[in-house]
N, C-alpha and C positions, 0 to 999 in steps of 0.2 A: 600420401605417405609422408610428405614433408611436414604436414600439419601434425600428424601423430609423433613425428620425430622431434618436434620442438621441445625444449626443456620443460619438464613438468606436465606436458599435455596428457600423455598416456597415464601418468600417475594420478592426475586429477580425475580422469574418466574412471579408472579402476576404483578409486576411493569413492566416487559418486555411486558406483554400483554397490560397493560394500555398505555405504551409508543408507542405501535404500532397502537393505535386507535386515531381517530380524532373526535371531536364534541360531546363528551359525557358529557360535563359540564352541571350539573343540570338534567341529564337524569336518567332513571331507569335501574338498573342492577338486574338480577335474579341470585340467588346463592342457590345451594343445591347439595346433593350427595347421594351415595348409602349406607352410614352408616358405611363404613369400617374404620379400624384404621386410625387415624389422621383427619377424616372427620370434627369433631366438632372443633378441634384446628385450622385447616386451614380456616374454615368458619370465625372464629373470626379474623384471620389475614386479610382475604378478606374484611370484614366489615370495619375494621379500616383503611385499605389502600384505599378502595373506598371512604370513608369519606374524607381522606386527599387529594385524587386526584381530588375531585370535583364532584363526582356523587351526584345527588339530592335525590335519593331514592334507597333502596335495598329491594327486595322481597326475603325472605328466607323461605324455607320449615320448618315447625315446627319440632324441634328436629334435624334440618339439613338434613332432608330427602326430596329428590325429585328424582323420576325415570327420566331417560333421556327423554323419550317421554313426561312425565308430565312437565319437565322443558321447553321443546320445546313449549308445549301448553301455558304455563304460559308466556313465552317471547312474543308469538304472541298475546295472549289475553290481555295482559297488555300494549302493545305497547312499550315494553322495548327496550333499545338500544342494549342489548345483554345479555349474561349470562355466568356464570362459572359453569360447571358441574364437580363435584369432584368424579371421578371414574376411575377405570382401567378396566371397562367393565366386561368381563367374567373371568378375571384373579383373582387368589387367593388374599385374604386379610389377614392381620396379621402383627405382628411386623417385620417379615422378608420377607414379601410378597410385593404385588404391591400397588402403589397409583398413581393417575393421576389427572391432571387438564386440562380440555378441554374448549375452548372458543367457544360459539355459537353466531352467528350474529343475527341481528334483525328479520330475517325471521324465526328464531327458529332452524335453521340448523347449522351443523358444519361449522366453518370458512373456506373459500376457501383458496387455496394454497397461493395466494398473501399475505393473512393475516398471515397464519402460517409460511410462509417463513420470513416475517418481524419480527414476534415474535422470531423465532429462531436466526435471525441475531442480534436482540437486546440482547438476552441472552449472546451473545459472547462478548459484549462490555459494558454491564451495570456496573455502578460504584456507584450507589446510589439508594435508594428507599425512598418513602414518606409514613409515617404511623402516624396515630393519636394515641397519648398516652392517653388511656382511659381504664376504666374497661370493662370486657367482657360483651357482650349483652346477655340478657336472650332470648335464641332462642327456649325455650320449651313452652312459653306461647303465645297464639295467641294475636295479637294486635300490636300497633304502639308505637315506642319510638324514641327519638332523639339520634344521635351519632354525636357530634359536630354539624355541620349545616345540617346533612343528616338524612333523615327519614329512619328508619328500620321497615319494616312491616313483622311480622311473620304470614305466611298464612298456611291454611290447605293444606297439600301436595296432598291429595287424592281427595277431593270433586269436584273440577273443572274438573279434568281429568275423574272421574267417570261419571259426567254429560255429558261430551263430548261423552263418549262411549255410554251412553244411548240415545243420539241424533242420533247415527249412526246405531244402531242395534235394532232389534225387541225384546226388553227385555221381552215383554208379551209372545211371542211365546216360547222363551227359558225357561222362568219361568214355563210355562205350561208343557213343555216337562220334565223338572226336577220334577215337581209335579206329573207327570204321571209315574215316576219311573226311568227315565234316570239318570245314575250315572256317575260321573266324579271325576277325581283326578287331582289336580294342585300342582306341586312342585315349591315352591318359592326359594328353595335351600338356605334357611336362609339368603336371600338377600333382595333387596329393594322392590320387588313386593308383599311381604307378606301383608302389610296393604291395598294395592290396591286390591289384590285378595280376601281378606276377605270381604271388603266392596262390591265388585262387585259380586263375585260368591256366597258367603254365605248370605250376607245381602240383596242385591238388587235382586238377581236371585233365592234365596231360597234354594240353595244347603245346605245339612246338615253341621253342624259344624264339622270340621275335614276334609272337602273336600280339604282344603288348607293344604298341607304338608309343614313342615319346614317354617312356616309362620312368624317367628320372625326374623327380620334382626339382624345379629350378627356381631360384629367387625371383626371376622375372618371367617365369613360364616360357623361356626361350624367345622373349619379345613377342609372344603371341597373346591373343585374347582367349582365355580358357573357357569359352562359352560353347557348349555342345549344340551348335546349330549349323545350318548348311553354309553359312558365310565363314564362320571361324573354324569349322571342322572340314574345310573343303578338301584337304588332303585325303581324309577318309572317304568323303563323298566320291571323289574322283576314282579312288581305288575300287569302291563298290559299284561304280557304273562302268568299269572297264570290262572288256570281253572275258578276261580271266579272273573276275572278281571272286573273293571268298564267298562262302554261303551266307555268312552273317557278319555284320559290322555294328559296332557300338562305340560310344564315347561318353566320358563324364567330365565334369567341370572342375574349377579350381579347388573347391573344398569337398567334392565327391558326392554332392547330393542331387545333381541333375543328370539327365541321360539323353542320349540320342540313339535311336534304333533305326537301323537301315539293313534291309536284306539285299541280296544280289539284284541290282537294278530296281529296287523297290524301297523308297523312303517311307517311313511310318511317322505320321504326325504324332505329337505328344498326346493329343486328345484321343486319337484312334488307339494309340498304345495302351492308354489307361483302360479303354473299353475291352481290348483284346485280353489284357492281363486279367481283368475282372471276370470275363466270360470263361477263361480257361484256368483260373487259379487252382481249381480243385484237382488239377493234374499234378500239382506239387504236394509232397507229403505234409508240409506245414499248413496247407489250406484245404486238405482233403475233406474236412467237415463242412466246407462251404463258407460263404461270407455272411457276416452279420449285417452288413450294409456297405454302400459305396458312397464316397464323398468326393465332390469336385468343387473347384473354385468357380466363381460366377463367370469369368471369361472363357472357361473350358467348354468345348462343344458338348452338345447333348448326346453324343454317342454312348457315354456311360449310362445315361438315363434309360436308354433302350435295353441295355443289358440288365440293369437293375429290375426293370419291369418284367422281363422274361424270366429272370431268376426268382422273382417274387420277394426281393429284399428292398429295404428302403434306400432312397437316393437323397443325399443331402447336398444342398448348394450353399457354399460359404463365401464370405469375402476373400480376397486374395491374401495369402499369408498362411504358412503352415501352422502357426499357433492356433488358428481357428479349427483345424482338424483335431488338435490335441484333446479338446473337450469330448469330442465324439469317440475318439479312440479310448480315452480313459474310462468312459462310461460303457464301453463294450457295444456301442451302437454302430460302429463302422469297422471294416477290416482293411479295405484298400482305399487310398486317397490319391488324387492327382490334380495337376495344374497344367494349363496349356503352355506354361513357361518351362516345360520339360522336366518337371519334378513329379515323381511317383513314389509311393511307399506304402507301408502297411503298419499293422499294430505291433510289429516286432521291435520298432524303436519309435521315437516321437519326432522324427525328421524325415524329409524325403531322402531317398537312397538310390544313387545311380547304379551301383553294382548289383544291388538287390533286383532292380528292374531287369538288368541284363541277364541275371541268373534265372529269373522266372521265365523270361523269353526262351532261354536255352532249354529249360526244363520242358516247356510246352513243345518246342521243336523236337526234342528227343522223344517225347511220348507220342506226338501226332505223326511224326515222320514225314511232314510236309515242309515245303519251303516257306519263307516269310510271305512271298507273293501269293502262294496258294492259300495260306491262312487268312491273309487280308481279303482275298476274293471270297472265300467262304463266309467270313465275318460280314462283309457287306451284303452278301446274298441273304444271310439270315436276319440281319438287323436293319438293313438299309444303310445308306452312307450320309454322314453329316459333313457339311462344308463350313469352314470359317476362315478368317484371315487374321493374322497378327502383324502389327507394324512396330518395329523397334526404332526408337530415336536415341542415338548415342551421342554423348558429350555435347549436348546443347546447353546454352546458357540457362541458369536457374529461372530467371524472370520469364523467359520464353516457355520453359517447361511448365511453370506454374500457370501461365496463360493458356 
């Protein structure tokens, strides 16, 4: 974070992005982030630089908040030229922790390698940037204002995304299951999904207040590491392994694109979750017509391959990185994608999507009327069980990591 906070550093990076793009004069840019340290300050820099560089309009999430999947949806729904997502994903936030800026293209997905390579090359030679000298924009009040000759529109960061989720899943069935006594716990890890989870799980689906744990986004994520795995989501894990555990538990990460799924006394690995979602997606209205294909990253287990074979649909293996799924999704060749790093998503956006995965699980549970453990037992009985191991090495020196 302190590197990004250096004078001119963020400005030089943003200008390097703009210098690597063509044809955006008068176009729309989407801007938002996960609320970590520097988020609001960098948004002001982006707004003034976008105005100076010739964008016609910027859509910014109220308070500077936009989850990564919500940003992807907003880019697609608004016909934006692209977007800047301010996040370091599932890495810690705070004065001495991480910050990041990611550029997404007009399809809503991460920029392809030819764009990111061009941005990197420009950062090595840049010698000036263009910025409008103006007062900061009020990003906390919904509405439209002018910044130089550019329109700034502050939008509700949650509503359009929640509406998209409601169009894909059987909210009535999930709501009825919750009303019948089904219990769940969702850990937002003091990160961006808090407002989304409260709106969807508690307000629209009727789960009791308090279902969403750690639901207020904090600048430093409450001194926690917002990575939805069994180490960093131990509070949720312990709750789900207790004798009086809820029926279903889930978590999402800093920017809202990863997920953890855990039933009562039953943890579901990301690779198995992808396979179960693909095998049962037809139970949700948005996927009732079936899947065009399934895609997984190379390190993800072969569990999804077995589902694709049984469904008679193609299985695609890609390098790690959601950008590689984007080509398949845009071409209509795949419907559901996933990675062993706890990211799953579909063709509804061009990013992985933590809350989407949780809702598809809830839809499946509502229709099948079984527990998570029973669904996993049935899945393994039908398809066999795949085993794999993932090892994470955190905060090690770059030279050792490269070696």
